[in-house]
C-alpha positions as CSV (number, residue, x, y, z in Angstrom):
1,X,19.3,-40.8,27.0
2,X,20.3,-39.6,30.5
3,X,17.7,-37.7,32.4
4,X,19.0,-35.7,36.0
5,X,16.8,-36.7,38.6
6,X,16.4,-34.3,41.6
7,X,15.3,-37.5,44.9
8,X,13.7,-34.6,48.3
9,X,14.0,-36.5,51.6
10,X,12.1,-35.1,54.5
11,X,11.6,-35.7,58.3
12,X,8.4,-34.8,58.6
13,X,7.5,-33.1,62.4
14,X,6.1,-36.1,64.0
15,X,2.7,-37.4,63.4
16,X,2.7,-35.3,59.6
17,X,2.9,-37.5,57.3
18,X,-0.6,-38.8,56.4
19,X,-1.3,-34.9,56.8
20,X,1.4,-34.1,54.8
21,X,1.1,-37.0,52.3
22,X,-3.0,-36.1,51.4
23,X,-1.4,-31.7,50.5
24,X,0.9,-33.6,48.4
25,X,-1.9,-36.5,46.5
26,X,-4.5,-33.3,45.9
27,X,-2.6,-30.3,46.0
28,X,1.1,-30.3,45.3
29,X,2.0,-33.3,43.1
30,X,-0.5,-32.5,40.7
31,X,0.0,-28.8,40.7
32,X,4.2,-29.8,40.1
33,X,2.2,-31.5,37.1
34,X,0.6,-28.9,35.6
35,X,3.9,-26.4,35.6
36,X,5.2,-29.9,33.3
37,X,7.6,-31.0,36.4
38,X,7.5,-34.6,35.6
39,X,7.5,-36.2,39.0
40,X,8.3,-39.8,39.1
41,X,7.5,-40.9,42.8
42,X,6.7,-39.5,45.9
43,X,5.4,-41.3,49.2
44,X,5.5,-41.9,52.8
45,X,8.2,-44.3,53.6
46,X,7.8,-48.2,54.9
47,X,9.7,-47.4,57.6
48,X,8.9,-44.0,59.1
49,X,5.6,-42.3,58.0
50,X,7.8,-39.1,59.0
51,X,9.7,-39.4,56.2
52,X,8.9,-38.7,52.9
53,X,10.6,-38.8,49.8
54,X,10.2,-36.5,46.2
55,X,11.3,-38.0,43.3
56,X,11.8,-35.2,40.2
57,X,12.6,-35.6,36.8
58,X,14.3,-32.9,34.4
59,X,16.3,-32.9,31.3
60,X,19.3,-31.3,32.1
61,X,20.1,-30.0,35.9
62,X,20.0,-26.5,33.7
63,X,16.5,-27.1,32.5
64,X,15.9,-29.0,36.4
65,X,17.3,-25.1,37.9
66,X,15.1,-23.0,36.0
67,X,11.7,-25.1,35.8
68,X,12.7,-24.8,39.4
69,X,12.8,-21.4,40.0
70,X,10.1,-20.2,37.6
71,X,7.7,-22.7,40.2
72,X,8.6,-21.9,43.0
73,X,8.1,-18.4,42.3
74,X,4.6,-18.6,40.8
75,X,1.5,-17.4,42.9
76,X,0.4,-21.0,42.3
77,X,3.0,-22.5,45.0
78,X,3.4,-19.3,47.0
79,X,-0.2,-18.7,47.6
80,X,-0.4,-22.5,47.5
81,X,0.5,-25.6,49.9
82,X,3.8,-24.1,50.5
83,X,2.6,-22.6,53.4
84,X,1.3,-25.8,55.2
85,X,4.6,-28.1,53.3
86,X,6.9,-25.7,54.6
87,X,5.5,-26.1,58.0
88,X,5.1,-30.4,58.0
89,X,9.7,-30.5,57.3
90,X,11.7,-30.8,60.1
91,X,14.3,-31.1,57.6
92,X,15.2,-31.6,53.8
93,X,17.8,-33.6,51.9
94,X,18.5,-33.1,48.3
95,X,20.5,-35.1,45.9
96,X,20.9,-34.8,42.4
97,X,22.1,-38.1,40.1
98,X,22.2,-38.3,36.6
99,X,20.2,-41.6,35.6
100,X,19.1,-43.8,32.0
101,X,15.7,-42.4,30.9
102,X,15.0,-46.9,31.5
103,X,16.1,-46.6,35.2
104,X,13.7,-43.5,35.8
105,X,11.0,-45.1,34.1
106,X,11.5,-48.7,36.4
107,X,11.4,-46.0,39.3
108,X,8.0,-44.6,38.2
109,X,6.7,-48.4,37.8
110,X,7.9,-49.7,41.2
111,X,6.2,-45.8,42.5
112,X,2.9,-46.9,40.8
113,X,2.8,-50.3,42.4
114,X,2.2,-49.5,45.3
115,X,-0.5,-47.7,45.0
């Protein structure tokens, strides 16, 4: 079974990496999870703390669009970490691919080993 996987890559403003990760770890990722979003992995890049990745998995592209539209419209996000997150991001790149579930689980396990 395949999953639709969204990979977000952020270039953060200079020296924002630590603060951004704290926001993601303590506020944003738990908020995603409370809204039923599967956060597969997230963190600072090994080559530069001001580069960041967020990997999320969904049942389909249609599900991804519906879930993310609802999430980004909700008051939890809009009155929560949204502004602090946006303030840290200089550029953002989004890629969406289909991967077998086993590959998604492999990414998840690899990310957990880094913690």
